[in-house]
C-alpha positions as CSV (number, residue, x, y, z in Angstrom):
1,M,0.0,0.0,0.0
2,T,1.4,3.4,-1.0
3,T,0.7,6.8,0.7
4,R,-1.4,9.4,-1.1
5,L,1.5,11.8,-0.9
6,G,3.0,11.9,-4.4
7,S,-0.3,11.4,-6.1
8,L,-1.6,13.9,-8.7
9,N,-2.6,17.1,-7.0
10,E,-0.4,16.4,-4.0
11,F,3.3,17.3,-3.2
12,C,5.5,14.7,-4.9
13,W,9.2,15.7,-4.6
14,M,11.8,17.9,-2.8
15,D,15.0,19.5,-3.9
16,L,17.5,20.4,-1.2
17,K,19.3,23.5,-2.4
18,T,22.5,23.8,-0.5
19,R,26.0,25.3,-0.4
20,D,27.3,22.4,1.7
21,L,26.5,19.1,-0.1
22,V,28.9,17.1,2.1
23,G,27.6,18.5,5.4
24,T,24.0,18.3,4.3
25,S,24.3,14.7,3.2
26,D,26.3,13.7,6.3
27,F,23.7,15.2,8.7
28,F,20.6,13.7,7.1
29,S,22.2,10.4,6.5
30,K,23.2,10.0,10.1
31,T,19.9,11.4,11.6
32,L,17.2,10.0,9.2
33,G,19.0,7.2,7.4
34,W,18.7,8.9,4.0
35,R,21.1,7.8,1.3
36,F,22.7,10.4,-0.9
37,E,24.3,9.3,-4.1
38,V,25.1,10.5,-7.6
39,D,22.9,9.2,-10.3
40,E,25.4,7.9,-12.8
41,K,22.7,7.3,-15.4
42,D,21.8,11.0,-15.4
43,W,23.8,13.1,-17.8
44,R,23.7,15.8,-15.1
45,R,25.1,13.4,-12.6
46,A,22.5,14.7,-10.2
47,T,22.6,13.8,-6.5
48,T,19.5,11.9,-5.4
49,I,18.1,11.1,-1.9
50,A,16.6,7.7,-1.1
51,V,15.2,6.0,1.9
52,D,15.2,2.2,1.9
53,G,15.7,2.2,-1.9
54,H,12.8,4.7,-2.6
55,L,13.7,8.0,-4.2
56,I,12.4,11.0,-2.2
57,G,14.3,14.0,-3.6
58,G,17.3,15.5,-5.2
59,V,20.1,18.0,-4.2
60,S,21.1,21.2,-6.0
61,D,24.4,23.0,-5.5
62,L,23.9,26.7,-4.9
63,A,27.5,27.3,-6.1
64,N,26.2,26.7,-9.6
65,P,26.2,30.1,-11.4
66,V,22.5,29.6,-12.4
67,Y,21.7,30.7,-8.9
68,P,22.2,34.3,-7.7
69,P,25.1,34.5,-5.2
70,E,22.8,35.7,-2.4
71,T,20.4,32.7,-2.7
72,P,20.1,31.1,0.8
73,A,19.9,27.4,1.4
74,H,16.3,26.2,1.2
75,I,14.1,23.3,0.1
76,A,11.9,23.5,-3.0
77,Y,8.8,21.3,-2.9
78,Y,7.0,20.1,-6.1
79,L,3.2,19.9,-6.4
80,A,2.2,17.4,-9.1
81,V,-0.4,18.6,-11.6
82,E,-1.7,17.3,-14.9
83,D,-0.9,20.6,-16.9
84,V,1.6,23.1,-15.5
85,D,0.7,25.9,-17.9
86,R,-3.1,25.6,-17.1
87,R,-2.4,25.5,-13.4
88,V,0.0,28.5,-13.5
89,E,-2.9,30.5,-15.1
90,A,-5.2,29.3,-12.3
91,A,-2.6,30.1,-9.6
92,T,-1.8,33.6,-10.8
93,A,-5.5,34.3,-11.3
94,H,-6.1,33.6,-7.6
95,G,-3.2,35.7,-6.3
96,A,0.0,33.8,-6.8
97,R,3.2,35.5,-8.1
98,L,5.0,33.8,-10.9
99,V,8.8,33.5,-10.1
100,L,10.0,31.1,-12.7
101,P,7.9,30.6,-15.9
102,S,7.1,27.1,-17.1
103,F,9.9,25.2,-18.8
104,D,10.7,21.6,-19.7
105,V,13.3,19.7,-17.6
106,G,14.6,17.4,-20.3
107,D,12.2,14.5,-20.7
108,Q,11.5,14.3,-16.9
109,G,8.7,16.8,-16.7
110,R,7.7,20.5,-16.9
111,I,8.0,22.9,-14.0
112,A,7.1,26.4,-12.9
113,T,7.8,28.2,-9.6
114,L,5.5,30.6,-7.8
115,V,4.8,32.3,-4.5
116,D,1.3,31.8,-3.1
117,P,-0.8,34.6,-1.7
118,V,0.3,34.1,1.9
119,G,4.0,34.2,0.9
120,A,5.1,30.5,0.6
121,A,7.1,29.4,-2.4
122,F,6.2,26.2,-4.3
123,S,6.7,24.6,-7.7
124,L,4.2,23.0,-10.0
125,W,5.4,19.8,-11.6
126,Q,3.9,18.1,-14.6
127,P,5.5,14.7,-14.7
128,H,6.6,13.0,-17.9
129,H,9.1,10.3,-17.0
130,S,9.7,11.4,-13.4
131,G,6.5,11.3,-11.3
132,G,8.1,11.8,-7.9
133,W,8.0,9.7,-4.8
134,K,5.9,6.5,-4.5
135,L,6.2,5.3,-1.0
136,P,4.8,2.4,1.0
137,S,2.9,3.3,4.1
138,G,4.8,3.0,7.4
139,L,8.2,3.4,5.9
140,S,10.5,4.9,8.5
141,G,12.3,8.1,7.3
142,A,9.8,8.7,4.5
143,P,7.8,11.8,3.7
144,H,4.4,11.7,5.3
145,H,2.6,15.0,4.8
146,M,3.2,18.7,4.2
147,V,2.6,21.6,6.6
148,L,2.1,25.3,6.0
149,T,1.9,27.6,9.0
150,C,0.7,31.1,8.3
151,D,-1.6,33.8,9.6
152,Q,-4.2,33.1,6.9
153,P,-4.5,29.3,6.7
154,D,-8.1,29.3,5.3
155,R,-7.0,31.6,2.5
156,A,-4.0,29.4,1.8
157,R,-6.1,26.2,1.8
158,H,-8.7,27.8,-0.6
159,F,-5.9,29.0,-2.9
160,Y,-4.4,25.5,-3.4
161,E,-7.9,24.1,-3.9
162,Q,-8.6,26.7,-6.6
163,T,-5.2,26.1,-8.2
164,T,-5.4,22.3,-8.4
165,G,-9.2,21.9,-8.6
166,T,-9.3,19.7,-5.6
167,P,-8.4,19.8,-1.8
168,L,-4.9,18.8,-0.9
169,L,-5.5,15.7,1.3
170,C,-1.9,15.4,2.5
171,A,-1.4,19.0,3.6
172,D,-2.1,20.7,6.9
173,F,-2.8,24.5,7.0
174,I,-2.1,25.8,10.5
175,A,-2.7,29.2,12.0
176,G,0.3,30.8,13.7
177,P,2.5,33.8,13.5
178,R,5.8,33.5,11.7
179,A,8.9,35.6,12.3
180,S,9.8,35.2,8.6
181,A,7.9,34.5,5.4
182,P,5.8,31.3,5.5
183,Q,7.2,28.2,3.9
184,W,6.1,24.7,3.3
185,E,7.5,22.1,5.7
186,L,7.7,18.4,5.2
187,A,6.7,16.0,8.0
188,V,8.7,12.8,8.1
189,E,7.7,9.8,10.1
190,V,10.3,7.6,11.9
191,D,10.0,4.5,14.0
192,D,12.6,5.6,16.5
193,L,12.2,9.3,17.3
194,D,14.4,9.2,20.4
195,G,17.2,7.7,18.2
196,V,16.9,10.5,15.7
197,V,17.0,13.2,18.5
198,A,20.1,11.5,20.0
199,R,21.9,11.3,16.7
200,A,21.1,15.0,15.9
201,D,22.1,16.2,19.3
202,G,25.4,14.4,18.9
203,H,26.0,15.9,15.5
204,A,25.4,19.6,15.8
205,H,24.5,22.2,18.4
206,E,20.8,23.2,18.6
207,S,19.7,20.9,15.8
208,V,16.5,19.8,17.4
209,T,13.5,21.8,18.6
210,R,11.1,19.8,20.7
211,S,7.4,20.5,20.5
212,G,6.5,18.6,23.6
213,E,4.6,15.4,24.2
214,T,1.5,14.9,22.0
215,V,-0.3,11.9,20.6
216,C,2.3,11.8,17.8
217,R,5.5,13.3,19.2
218,T,7.1,15.8,16.8
219,V,10.4,17.6,16.7
220,R,11.8,20.1,14.2
221,L,15.1,18.7,12.9
222,R,17.5,21.5,11.6
223,S,20.7,20.9,9.7
224,P,23.8,23.0,10.5
225,E,23.0,25.0,7.3
226,G,19.5,25.7,8.4
227,L,17.5,23.1,6.3
228,F,14.7,21.7,8.5
229,F,12.0,19.0,8.6
230,L,9.3,18.1,11.0
231,V,10.0,14.6,12.4
232,R,7.2,12.6,14.1
233,S,7.0,9.2,15.6
234,L,5.2,6.4,13.8
235,K,4.2,5.1,17.2
236,A,1.3,6.8,18.9
């Protein structure tokens, strides 16, 4: 059984944009068990991320001159749609700002990047040969759902429903003040949250923010460069 995350009209991929590929891969390999390796079959020799053999993302080097020098490390998330150009029109008609117009990524798919009306960046992805993650339920270290915390969650929820034509079933829209611009966060489920916390604490200073004891315990895991994920226990 696969999770709904990665289906059409759901988020399906992530791209870690970093200036420290070695440090980033070392941190998430040790804490979450992710495997980083160069795809030798890809002419770009892109670095991919996998968990238990299942691809979940890629890595981009911000030292590449295609990126402006001041671009900070961040994570780009892809939302799968059937027609990028059509959905870009819908998104901009409902208040999104187009950052990067649609273009083809080889034979893999077509992509466009926007900022939604509450200020969160996202990319629309029309898959050709690369449809994104297809993950079995209950896989430790795998993406589980997306979270957007902002001061207008109802507006954000409505925007994505208008853009895709359907509610996002694997996304939570949460009310809360943010010190900086809102951004999408990925929640990852693990079978040993205490082990993740211990490995993170042993790797870097202040890499874990605890949210307290809840039905599903959750922490925010932050790499030394500032890339972060929500990590929650598979166990209730």
